[in-house]
C-alpha positions, 0 to 999 in steps of 0.5 A: 128719137124724134120722127117729123112726119111728112105731113106735119113737115113746115114749109115757107115759100119764096118766089119759085122756091119751096123750103120743107123743113125737116130737121133742126134745133126746134124740130130735135136736131141740136147741131144738123139742119136738113130741108127739102128744097124745091126749085120750079122749072127755069128758077134763077135766084135774083142775087147771091148770098153767103153762109158762115157754114158749109152747105151740102146739096144733095139732088134728088131729082132734076138738075140745079147750079148753086151759081150762075157760073158753076157746073150743073149738078143733076139726081144723085150728084152732091154740091158742097158750097164752102162757107163764104162762097156765094150761093144763087141757086138756079134750076136750068131744067123744064122740071121741078128740081128737088135737093136735100140740103144740110148745114150745121144748125145755128149758120148766119146767112149774108145778102150780097150788099153785106146785110146779116139775115141771120138763120132763115125760119126752115132752119130754126 
């Protein structure tokens, strides 16, 4: 069984968002990807995207929305975003939000304009 020490977990940055790579095919998990998402206070993703698989968000700290019209999820809450539903994460709070995310390995992301992005590096 692979153990991924926290100090060795790769991180990836987008404006206001940090992805800490946990489980993925390159890290010993053939069927499941998981990462820790950290959202800066006041973050609103600039545009939505969709995925071809269900994505699960478990809020550990703070609060998030998965799109502008979605209800807020707080620490302890789980949000399930079905495949094909738009995702546009936001942190409406004044403190960082930390969220564990899980999805099947090999998923594909698509931008709002239909551009296929593929699988992001934290999930490879």
